[in-house]
N, C-alpha and C positions, 0 to 999 in steps of 0.2 A: 504494500500500500504506500510505500515511500515515506514511512513515519518512523520517528525515533521514540523511545519511551517517554521523553519529556518530563512531566510532573508526576508520573506514576511512582509511588513510593515502593510498592512491592506488587507482586502478581496477585490478581484476583483469585486465580485458581492455578494449580499445577497439574498438568496431565502427566500421569505416571505409567510405567510399563505394567503389564499384568502381574508380574511377580511382586512388585513393590506396592501395587494398589491393594492387594489383600493384606498387607502388613503395614499399617499407617505409622507404626513406631519406627520403622526403618527409614533411612534417608535414601532416596532414589538417586543414584549417580550414573544411571545408564544413559546412553545417547538418545533414547526414545523419550526422554523427559522434555516437556514443553511448558512454557509459562504463558498464561493468558493475561493480557494487560487491557486496561480500559482505553478505548479508541478516542473518547472525548478528551482525555488528558494528554494524548500524544501530540507531538509537534512534527512539522515537516523535517525531513533529514537535512543535515547541513550539506550544502553544495560547496565543494572546495574551489578556491580561486585558481586561476590559471597558473600563478606562480607556485602554488602548493603542488599542483599536478606536475609541473615541470621539475620541481625538486624531487618528487617521488619517482619520476621517470629517470632522472639522473642517478638516484640511489639504486634503482633496479638495474640500470645499465651497468653500474659498477659491479653488481653482484653476478650479472649474467654475461660479462665480457671476459674472454680469456686474456691473460696477461702476455702469453707467448705469441699466439697467432692473431689476436685482436678480432676474433669472430664473436658476434653477439648471438647467444642461444636463447631459446624460448623458455628456459628454466634456469634456476640459480645453480651456479657451479660450486664445487667443493674447494673454494680457494684457500680456506684455512688449513685443510688437511692435505690436499693434493697440490694445490697451487696453480693448477691450470685445468683445461678441459680434458675430458677422457681421451680424445684422439691424440692430443699432445703428450699426455702422460703415458699412453700405451704405444705411441709411435705409429699410428696409422692415419690415413686421410679420411676426414668425415664425409658423409654423404651430404649433398647440397640441401636436402630437405630438413636437415637437423638444425641448421643455424640460419640466422636472419641475413638475407642478402638485399642490398639496396644499390641502385645505380645512381641515384641522385643524393646529394648530401642532405641528411636529415637534421633539421633544426630542433624538432621535438617529436616525440612519439607518444602523445597523450592518449589516455584511455577514453576520454570523453570528447 
């Protein structure tokens, strides 16, 4: 619905899984748990400014660009542990569909 919790202090109700619904004294930590909030107290989601999106894109570009071959991938690379992309670390040539290729210089790659 494009809303954030806003002034909701807590959930009106908690949807729980079948196992935890029969035992109310348990705290349900399963991924099937859901919170129901009041819509009349919700506010519209915050829309990030263009400068915020540019800063996030630069941060993601730093995490997904190999330091050896300068290719930008669609996923974050293990730069702390390996230090480069898998093709550079293993010594093979990557397939062209695995990394981002551009023919024109990109000034930004914004999501919105």
